[in-house]
N, C-alpha and C positions, 0 to 999 in steps of 0.2 A: 433803145427803144425801151419807153415805159409799158407795162401792161397793169391790167386790170384783175385783181387777184379775188373779185367775188364772183366771175362766173367762169362756169366750163372751160370756153374756147380760148380764152384767157390763161386759163390754168396751164392747157397745153401748150401753150407757147413760152412759159418759164423756164429757166435753167434749172435741172436738177442736180444735185439738192440745193435747196434755197439758201442764201444768205440767211445769217441769224436775224437780220433787221426786216426781212422781206418775210419769213417763215411765220414770224406773229401775226400777220395780217392774213394768211391764208389756213389758220388754224382752224377759225371757225366761221362758217358761213353766215354772212350778215341777214338780219331780217328783212325779207321781198327780196332777194337776190335770185335771178334765175326767172320770176315770173313777171306779168304785165301787171299793171293797174286796172283795177276793174272801171267798169264803163261809169263815165261821171264823177269820178275821181279825180278831184285836184291834184295835180302835181306841181304847181307853184311854189317858189319857195318861201314860206313866209314864215313869219319871225318864230313860230312853234318849231316849225320844221326846221329852220338853221340852226337853233338852240338845242335840237334834240340831242340828247346824253347817248354819244354813240362810243362805246368801248376803244372800238378800233375801225379807225376811219377807211372809207372804201377807196380806191387809187384807180387812176385812168390814165390809160396809154398814151401815147404820141398820137395816135393813128386815130383815135377815138375823139381825141380834143380836137384834132384837124376838122373829122369830119362833123362835129356838132357845131364846131364854130361855122363852117361853113354853111351848114343848114340854117342856122339863125340868121348867117347874113341874106340868105335870101327869102327866108318864112319867119319874120319874128314873131308873130302872132301863135304861129303854131309849131315853133321850135320849143324842145326841150330840154334847151341849153342850160336854164337855169335850175333844173334838178340835179345837173354835173358838176356845178360851181362848189360843191362841198368837197366831192373827189377831186376836183385841181386843187384845192387848199392843201387835203392831206397826201397830195402827192407831193406838193412843193415842200412841205414839211418833211414828208421821208426823204427826198432827195437831199435836203438841208442835212439829214442826221447822218445818212451815208456820207456826203462830201466831208463833214465834219471829221468819220472816223478815219476817213482816207488822209484828211489832211495831216492829222496827227502821226501817221504813219510813213509820210513824205517829210515831213520836218524831219524825222529821226533818221531817214535815208540821208537826206540833204547835210545832216551834221555830222553822217559816219562818211559819206564821201569827201566832205572838206575835211575832215581830219587825215583820211586817207592821201589826199593830196599834198596837204601839209609836211604829212611824213616822209612823202617821196620825195618833196621838194628838200628836204633835210637830207633823205638819203645821197640824192643827187650833190648837195653842196660837199657832203662827207667825204662822196666819190673822189669827188676833184681835189679836195685836202688830200686826200688819201694818196693820189697821182702825185701832187706835187710834193709830198714826201716822199715819195718811192723815186721821182727824178733829182732831188737833193740827197736821196742816201747813194743812189749810183754815182752822181758826180763824185762824192766822197770817196766812193772805191775808184773811181776813174782817176783821182788825185793821189789815191796810194798807189798806182800803179795795178792794181786787181783787174785785169779786164775781165776776167770770168763771172766774176762776180757783179761787175758793174751791167754787163750786158744783159744778166739774168735779170736783175731790178729792172732795167729800162724796157725788157720785154713784157713783165708784169703790169707795167705802167700803163704800154701800149694797148694793154689787152684790157684793162681797166678802163680807158679812154674809149675803146670800141665799145663797150659795155654803156658806157654813160650815155652814149647818143639814142640807144633804143628805149633808156629809162627815161629820158627828157621828151621822147615820143608819146611815150605811155600817158605821161604825167600831162599831156596837153591834150591827147584824145581825151581824159578823163574829165579835165576842167570843160573842153569845148559839147564832150557827147552826153554828160552826165551831170556835173556839177550846174552849169547855164540852163540846161532845160529844168531843174528843180527848181532851182532860185526863180524862175520866171514864173513858173506854175503855183508853187506856194508864195511867194510874193505879191503877184499880180492877179494872176487867174481868180484862184480860189477865195482873195480877199475881196475882187471887184463882185465875185458872185454873192457874195455874202452880205456886200453892203449896197452896191451900186444898182442891183438888179432885184434883190431881195425885197429893201424897203420901198421900192416903186409898186411891186406886188401887194405889198401889206397894206400900201394907202388907198388902194384901187378897191380892195377886197374891203375895207372899214368902209370909203363912202357909199360902196354900193349897199352895203349893209345899214347905213345912218339912213339913204335915201327909202330903202325899203321900209325902215322903220317910220318913217316920216309918213308915208303913202298911207302905210296899214292902220295908222292914227287916225288921219283924216277920212278914210273911210268908214272906220267904226264911228265916228263922230257923225259923218252925217246920215249914216243909216240910223243912229238912234236919235235925230232930231226930228225923223220920218217914224220912229215908233218902231225901226224894225233891229233884229240881231243878228249880226253878221260876223263870224269868226274867220273866215277865210276869203283868201282874194284868187280869183283867176288870172293864169299866167297871161292871158291876152288882155285882160283889162291893164296890165300893169306894162306890158310888153314897151309899147311907145315911151310913156314916160320914163324908164329904167332903160333906156336906150345908150346911151351916152355913159352911164356908167358901166354898162354891161360891154360897150364894144373897148373900155380905158381898161375892165379886167382883163378880155381878151387878149389887148394888145400887151400889157405887163407880162402874163403868162407865157405868150408866144416870145416875147425877147427873153424872160427867164430861162426857157424851154430851148431856145438858141445858145443861150451861153452854158447852160449843163452841158450841150451837145459839144460843145467847143472843148469843153474841160474834160470829157469824157475819151475824145480823142487824145490830147496832150499828155493825160494821165497812163494811157491806155498803149495806143498804136504807135505814138511818135515816142513815147518814152521807151518801148521795145525795141524800133528801130534805132536808136541812139544806142541802147544796149548791144545791138548786133554789131554797130562800127566798132563801139569800146573793145569788144570781143576779137574784130579782126586785126586791132591795134595791138591787143594780146598777143595774137598768133604771130604777128609781124616781129614783136618784140621778143618771143621765144626762138622764133628761127632766126634772126638776127646774134641772139647771144649763141644759140648752136652753132651757128657758120664760124664766130669767136671763138666759140672753146674748141673747136675741131681745128682750128688754125694753129691753135697753143699746144694741143695734144702734142705733136710730134717735137716741139721744143722740150715737154717736160719730161718726154720718156727719154731722151736725152741727156737730160740737166741730171736726172734722179741717180744714175750710178757713180757720176762723179760727184754729186754733193755726199753720197755715202762714202766714197773714198778719202775725201777731204775730211768727215766725221771722224775718221778711222784715226787719220792722222791727228788731227786733234785731240782725240782721246787719250793717244798715245803720249804725245808731247804733256798732256795734261797730267798724267800719271807718274810720269818720269820726273816730272817738275815736283809735284805732290813727294814723292819719294825722296829726292833730295834735299826738299825743306825740312820733313822729318828727321833726316839724317844731321841737317846744320843745325836742326833746335837741340837734338841730343847731343852733340858735340859742344854745342856752346852753352848749354844747361840753363836756355832762356824757358822762361814761362810760356806758355802757348796764350796768345791772344785771339780769341773767338768773338767772333762777330755777334751781332743780336739775334739773326738766326738761327746759329749752331747753339746759342745760349738755350734758345727755345728750347730745343730737340733734347737736350740733356736734362736728367733729373739734379734737382739742385740737391747737394749734400748739405749746405747749410739752411738748416730749417728757419724760418721766419718767427724772431722771438716778438711775443705778443706782451701788451700793457698790462700788469698783472691785477692794476686795481680795477678792470673789468670783470675778475673771476675765470671759473671755468664752464660755468652754466648760463644759458639765455633762451631765452624762448621769444619768438615775435614771427612778422613776415617779411619774408623777400620775395622780390621777382626774381624768377628762372626764366632765362630765354630756353624754349623749346629747341629739340633737335629735329621738327620736320622742315617742310622746305620753306615755310613760312618763319620761320625765328621769330615768334612774338614773346614778347616780356607777358608771365603769367605769374600771376600773386600766388604764393604757398607761404602756409605755414612751417616754423622751421623751430628745431629745438635742437639745444645742443645739450649733451649729458654724459657723463662716464665716460668720455672718448666715444660718443658717437653722435653723428651729424642725422636726424631725422629730420624727412621732406615728407611731408603730408600732402594726398593728393586733393584737387576739388571734389571729387566725389567719394563719399566717406564710404562708399563700398570696395574701394580699392584699398591694398592696405600701405602701409607708406614704406618709403624707401629708405633703408638705414647704412650708412656709411659708415665704416672703421675709419677713424682719423689717421690710427697707426700707419694706413696704408696710402695716405691724400697727403696732397701739399697744398698749401694755401698760398695765394700768388696775385696780389694787388695789380689792378691796371693802370699801366702808367698813364694812358691815356683819360681816362675817365676816371677821377677821385672816389666815384660813388658806386665803382663796380669791382668785384674782385671774383677771381676763378678758383675753383677747388679741385683737384686733378687727382683721379682716382687709378687704381692699374687699369680701368678699361674703359674710362669715360672722363670727358673735361666738363667741370657742370659751371655753368656761368650765373653770377647774381648780381642785384641790382639792388642798393638798400635807399633808403628814403632820403638820405644826405650823406655828406661826409662823413661826420661824425658818427652816426651810425654804422656806416659802412667801416669804420677803424675800430667801432668797438666788436663787432662781428669778426672780423680778422684776429683780432687779440682774443676772444673768447675760442676762437677756433685753436690757434696757435697753443693757447694755455691749457686746454681741455687734452690735446694731443700729448705736449709734453706731460702734462700728471698722467695719462694712461700707459705712456712710455715707462715712467718711474715704478708705476704699479706693477706692471709688466716684468721688468726688472729686479723688483723687490720680491716679488712672488716665485720668479725664477730660482732667486739663490736663498728665499726663506722657506719655502716648503718642499717636501719631498714628492719627486716625479714620481708619476705613476712608471710600470713596467711598461707599458707600451710607449710613453713620450721615453723612457732611457733606452729603449731598442732603437726606435728612431731616430735619438741624438748618436746613437752608438752607429748607426747607418750611414749617418752624415758624416761623421767624422772619418770613416774608413773611406766613403767616397772623398774627401777631400786629398786622402793621401793615395788615390791612385793615380797611375802615371800620368802626366800631363794636366792634371786638374789642379796643380798648384798655382797657374797660370790661366788667364782668359783663353778659352777654345779659337777666338777670331783675331783679339790682337795682344796676346800675350801681356797682358795687365796682370801682375801680381794679387794673390788673394781673391779670387772669383766669387761671389756669392748669391748668384742667380742661377738658377736651374731650369735648363728648358727639359721638360718632363717627357716629351715624347720624342726626343732624340738624344738624353742621359749624357748632356755635356754641361758645363759651368762656364758661365761667360761672366763678363764683370757688368756696372751699373751703367755702363755706357752701351757699350752694345746689345743690353736687353732692350732698351728704348726702342732700336732698331728691329728688334725682333719682335717687339709686340706690335708694330707700325707693317709689319710684314703679315701679321695673322694669325689666327691658332690654327690654321689649316696647316702652316709651315712650321711654326713654335709654340708653345706652350710653356709661358715663361711663370717661374715663381721666386720667391725670396727663400734660403735656407734660414738665414735668420730673423726675418718679418714675420712669414707665413708659417701656419701651423701644418707641416705637411705630416701625410699619412706614408705608411709603409708601401700603398699602392703606387704612388707616386715617385717611388725611390727603386723602382724594380729595373729599368734599364739604366739609369747612372750608376747602380751596381755594377752593370756588367757591361758596360760600352766604354765610357770614359772618354777623355777629350783629346788622349794620343789615338785610341784605336779609331775613334770617329775622323780623325785628321789623316790618318792614314790611308781612308776612303776618299773622303770629301777632298783632300786636297792632294792627291796623289800625283794630278797632273799639273801643280800650279807651276807656269813656265817661268817665273822669276820670284825668288822669294821676298824682294822689296815691293812686290805687289801688296803684302799681307800687310795690313796696319799692324802699327804700333801703340803703345798706351799712350804716346802724345799727339795721336792722329786726331782728325778734325772730323767732324760728324758727316764731311760730305765723304768722305774717302772710304770710312768704314760703312757709310752704307751701301755705297758702290760696290764693295768686297763681298759683304753679306748677301746683298741680291745675286750678284754672281754665284756666291758659293751655295745661297739654299734655296734660292727659287729655281736660278737658270741651272746651276749644278756645273757650270762651265769646268771646274777643276776635277772633275771625276774622271779617272782612266776608265773607258769604254772598252767593253770586250765587243768581237765580233760575232759573237753567236747568234744563231736564228734564233727566233722567237719561240718556236716548241723545244730549241734544248736550254734557252733559258728559265721556262717550264719546268723542266725536267730537274736543273739545277734549284730550283725554288722546292721542291718536293722533296730534295735530297737534304735540302737544308733544314726543315720541317723535320726529317727524320733523325738526323744527326744533332740536331739543335743547335745549330751555326748561326747563332747572332747576328753575325759579319756578314755573311753569306747575303742573307735578309738585308743588311743594311746596303751591301753592295747592289744587290737589285733595285733599292730604294732610291740609291743615287745614279743609276743610269737609268731612272724614270721607268723601269718595268712596271706595265699593271700588274700589282700583287690581287687584283680583284677576280681574274679570269678563274676558270675553274682550270684544276689539275688533270693532266694526264691521264694517271690513272688513279681514280679515286678507290677510295676502302670501303665506304659501303653504300652510297649514293651517286649517281651521275650527277653531274655538276656540283661537286664539291669544290671548294677553294681551298687556300692553303690554311686560312683561317679555320675554315671547318675540320682538317686533317691537324691542326695545332691543338684545336680542343680535342679531339681526341686523343692525342698523345698527351695532353697536359698532365702533368704532377708537381709536386711542389717545388722542384727543379727546373722546369720550364716555362713557370709563367711568365718569365721576362720574355719568351716567344710571343707569346699569346697576346700581352700587352703590345708590344710592338706591331704588330700586323691590327689590333684593333685602333689604334692610334693614328695610324700613317697608310694602313691598306686601304681605306674607303670601302670595305666589303661588308660592312655589318648588316647588310640589308639583301644580299645575294642568295639565294635561294636554290638549294637542290631540284632534281626534278619532281621530286615529291614535296617541294615547297618548304624545305626547311632551312632555316637560318642556322648561321653559327650559336643564336641564341636557345633555339630549337636544340642544338645538340647539347647544349651547356645542361638541359634540362634531362634531355633522352638519359645521358650518361652521367647524372649527377656529378657536375663541375660547378659547385657554388663558388670555389675561390674564380674560375674563370667568369663566372655568372658577376660576381661584382665588379671585374672591369669593365665587361658590358655594358652594365646598369652605370656606370661611372662615366662611361663614353656617351651616354644618352641615346642607346642603340633603342629601337620601336619594340616596345612588346606587345603591339597589338597585329603585327603582321602574323597570316594564318598560314598554314600547310594546306596539303590537298584533302587531309581530313578535318579542315576547318576547326584546327586546333592551334590556339595562340600557344607562347611558350609558357604560360603558368597552367595552362589546360594540360600541357605535356608532363608538368612537375606534379601535378595533382595526380594525372592517371597513373605516374610513376611512384608515388608515394615517395619523392625526393621532398622532404618538409623544409629542408634550409633554402632550397632554390625557390620553393612557394612564399616562403617567408622573403626572401629577399625580393620577388617579384612583387608582393603585395605591399612591400615599402615603397619600391618606384610607383605602380601603381597610383597610391595616394600621397604620394609627395612626400615621404617621410624619410626616404634614402639617403645616408649622410655620404655625401661624396668624400669626405676626407676617408674612406673605407683602408683598415688595416685588412690584409691578407696573410696566409699562413704560406710562406716560402721558407724553404732553406737558405739563409742568409749566410752562414758559414762566416760568422765575424772572427776576427783575430788570427786566421790562419797566415802561416808562414809562407805558402808554397803560391800564395792567389795571383801574384801579377808578374812571375818570373817567366824567362824565355822557356821553350823545351829543352833547351841543351843546361840549362841552368837547373832545372828540374830534375833531369835527369843525374845529372851530377849530383845533387844532394842529396837523391832518394838513393843513388844506388842503380847499380846495373839492373836493367831487368829480370834478370835469373837469381838474383840474391834478395829479390824484393817478397814480403809476405803482403798478398793484394788483398782488397776485399771483393766478397763475393761480385760477379755479375748478375744483374736482374733477370738473366735468363734460367736461374737453376730455382729449385724448391727442395726443400729438406722432406723428405720420405712420410716423415709425420702431416704434412701440411699439401703434400703435392695430389692427395687422394679426395682433399676437402671439395666440397664445391664451392664456388667462388659466390662471395658475397658484393651487396651492394659496393658503388663507387664512391661511397662516403668513404672509405677507409684510405682509397688512393688518394684521393682530393687531400687527405693531410700528409700524405707521402708514405715511402717507406722508409722504416727502421733499419737502418745499417747492422749488420753482425758484428758482435766483439770480435777483435782480431784473434784472438783466441781459439776461435771454432771457424777458422777458415779453411783450417784444411780438411777438418771433419766434413764442412758441407762439401767441399769438392769432392771427398772419398764417397758420398752415398750416391746410389745407385737412383735415378730416377726414371719414373715409369710414364710420368702425365705431362702433359702439355697445357699450355691456358693460350686460345687464339682471341684474336680481337674478332668480336660477335657480329654475324650479320645482320643478326636482328636485333636492335636496343631492348626491345621489349625482354628477350631473354635473359640477356646477360650483360653486364655494363662492358664498356671499353677501357682494357689494361694496357696501355702503352709501356713501351720499357724504357725503364731506367738510362742513362747515359752512361758510358765507362769512363769510371773516373781514374783510370792511369791504364798501363800496358795490358792487354788480356794475356794470359798465360794458361797454357794448357794444363788442365787437372793434373793429378797425379793418378787416377782411376778413370777411364773415359767412359761416362755416362751411356747406356746403351740407347740407341735411336727411338725415338717416338714411333708408336703406328701410324702408318700412311694414312688412315683413315682421320686422324686429329688433323693432318694438314691441310690446312684450303690455300690451295693455289690463287684463289681469287682476292684472298685478303691479304695473303703475307706477302709483302715485298718488301726486301731491303735492299736499300739504295746505298750505292758507293759511297764515302767521304770524299766532298770535293775539295781538293787539296791546292786549287788556285788562290784561296785568301792566303795571305801572311799579316798576321797580327800576332801580337801579344796573345798567350793563353792563360787563362784562369785553371784553377782546380776541377772547375764544374765540367770543362769540356774535354771531349775525347779526346786520347793520344793520339797521333798519327803513327801508323801501326808499320815499321819496317822490318819484312823478314828477314831472317838471319841467312839466309842460302837461296840463291835463285830456284832452286826447285820449292816449288809450292802446287799442291793438288787442284785441280780444279773440280768444278760442281760437278763434274762428268765422273771425274777418279773417285767420289765420294759415294760408295754404292750405299744404298737404304740402309739404316742399322746400323752405319759403321761413324767411328769419327776419327779423325787425324789420330796419328800415333803422339805420343808425349814428345818426342823431338820437333812436331811440325807446329808454327804458329798458327791459333788461330786467328786469322783474318777475318773480319764481319763479312766479307766477300765469299769465302770457304766454310762458313758455318752454316747447319742446315737451317731451313726456316724456320722450324718449328723450335727449334733452342732458341734463336734470337727474338721470338716473338711472345717468351714468357716472363714473368713476372714474378717479383719477390715475394713471396711470404711474409705479411706483417709480424706474421712471428718468431721467425727467424733473428 
């Protein structure tokens, strides 16, 4: 229904809020709206009234048009229809504008549904092709005699056929209920309304206006002949003369409104009813699909375990065949032939040689493929100079990417001669040149610049004197190479491995290093011993683990040595083995201990600095971020908190292992302190270097709203504060060196316990270094300083003073402080050999100095069997079965000189003491 927006009764019938195209007509009331004409005023539509400049025309409703027309038919001379003819024309224009807007939307809807129907037909044809292929594949298995697989493919083909019928029914419903009505509405009804019905209405209006103009002119001319002036006509005067034109206008207006009513019904009620029918078809489609799926579900549940057993058998056959092939190749000494897929996984040692005429420097524009989802080519400015490729971004405020060509490889694209790839240690860059000649020039310059940088690096290494830190790093690397098992790859036993896994402390070959990189840095962080400039902080674990010790744990449960790849194995076999070893940790010998016992063993390992016990827990996938059962200072401490508390120059490798592999960098105690807070509380700058290198968050606050930097400032630990400020300003050097007791060049480093005891003699004949639990009288009574001295490590006493140190009486002890603000945490140093009783037993510490809440000494776990270094404690074996228990040691007394001082028999206060740096 059409309503007039010029009067209040009609405004109340409008739907609110109004559409934008109707709201404009109701914004401002027209002059004269809502009031009647004064007596004697002529309301006939003269020339001046019809052409009055209205900004917003008034509209007439269908009911008003019907009533006015009926009134005009009954009494033409007294009817006021002529005054509503302008409203009729404004209503038609408004309806035309609204229908034009609807026509545009309906055309888009029709286009979308046609595309939907076309894609559905394509889907049906693809499903039919899929069914045919499944049936053909089933026939192939049937001919091969494999009834099980043939029946499975036949069942899936039948399931697809059952789904095909609902799909076709849904497409038929879409075509019949949606596409056909939309085509009829857009192509016929709306088009006819705009042409066949609107044009007659416009013609009737024009004829009425022309006839009115003619009559008005005649009347004025007649009045002028009689000397009268007449400006307006009375409606009754021209009613009979204009009746024909008025009736034609009313007829065309009625025809137009009838067609509009039909269009509104089709695009409203009828279209929605068709949508309801299509929704019912969709409901039927989903119900039929659900019934078909339920029928197939039982078959799938029965088929799944059978397929898994078949997969296991096929995998076993594949491993046996691969092992047999490797042995045959080794026996016949044949060169391995790799397929193209394996070649892409391997790092090519034969570098590409460039054309020397292009030189070593170049600047220009290249197209680089983005890494996002769109994979678009972006134009970037690139420069090659001094062994570096610099890639500038499109925005000037972003710093350019700078790639060291020494760690990159250039590979032309065999499919497109205008493209080439640049493979770095962590990413592959795809470049596109303008033409083939430009691509050849870029590849040659990259290769030449890399070769020049390599020559400069070698000449600089041989021609200049190395710094002391570089010399130390080189000495550590040489000793790492001499460790047991490090002469071959940890995974395939290839000779002379030159790639280091920093977080695992093992050496691998270049073939296996590519697979380690694919696993991700959360499993293995790979660096080159020869190409990368390593820092001492990256060699801590390699110096203390080694390939033999690592494989004793990670390969302890290897069922068959033939499963392990060899130097000539292909990349597929290598990858399967490495994934099983490092990600699944399938070959680790697992214990049957409870989670509580495992956490207790972890705390023992931290106390005794047993790195291999931690490695065993890591291999068994024990959660290293769980809180310890017996915290030292705050509830909620993890093993990493405890490792930081007990850290010194001899145990940084323990902290480094947990930092890189425990996932507990952000774990907080009940007071909100992270391990990074502990570093600042107890002044552990060497530990803090490892945390910052691992990108630990420095913005976490504790319950006092203090970050680690705030703690360092409050405790006045300047070195910790300086390191955190460097990290906050992005100035921290990730290749940082640490102060650590490396013990290079010792002869007793990698011998077994029996060989080491035989070489050094019996325990009774040795002169040992003092234990860290004794102080000289000169320093025992001195107050404890800050922990800065501890971070540099305790200075061992000379061999000639050992007996004097043991002979002195000690009257003071040093505890782990309960309050970090009052005194730093001083952990005990590990025993370096067998503990022997002193010649004069020192007196016991006073009872008040012993704090049972924080002094816990745990026994050494003896379940781990591995090669021992001289920095590890020696297992203590008592010479006689008679040993005193804790209950037999009265306070203030020590065992007699004939008794062995096993750590479990020592008083807690003695084992908690620290050596004085002055000894």
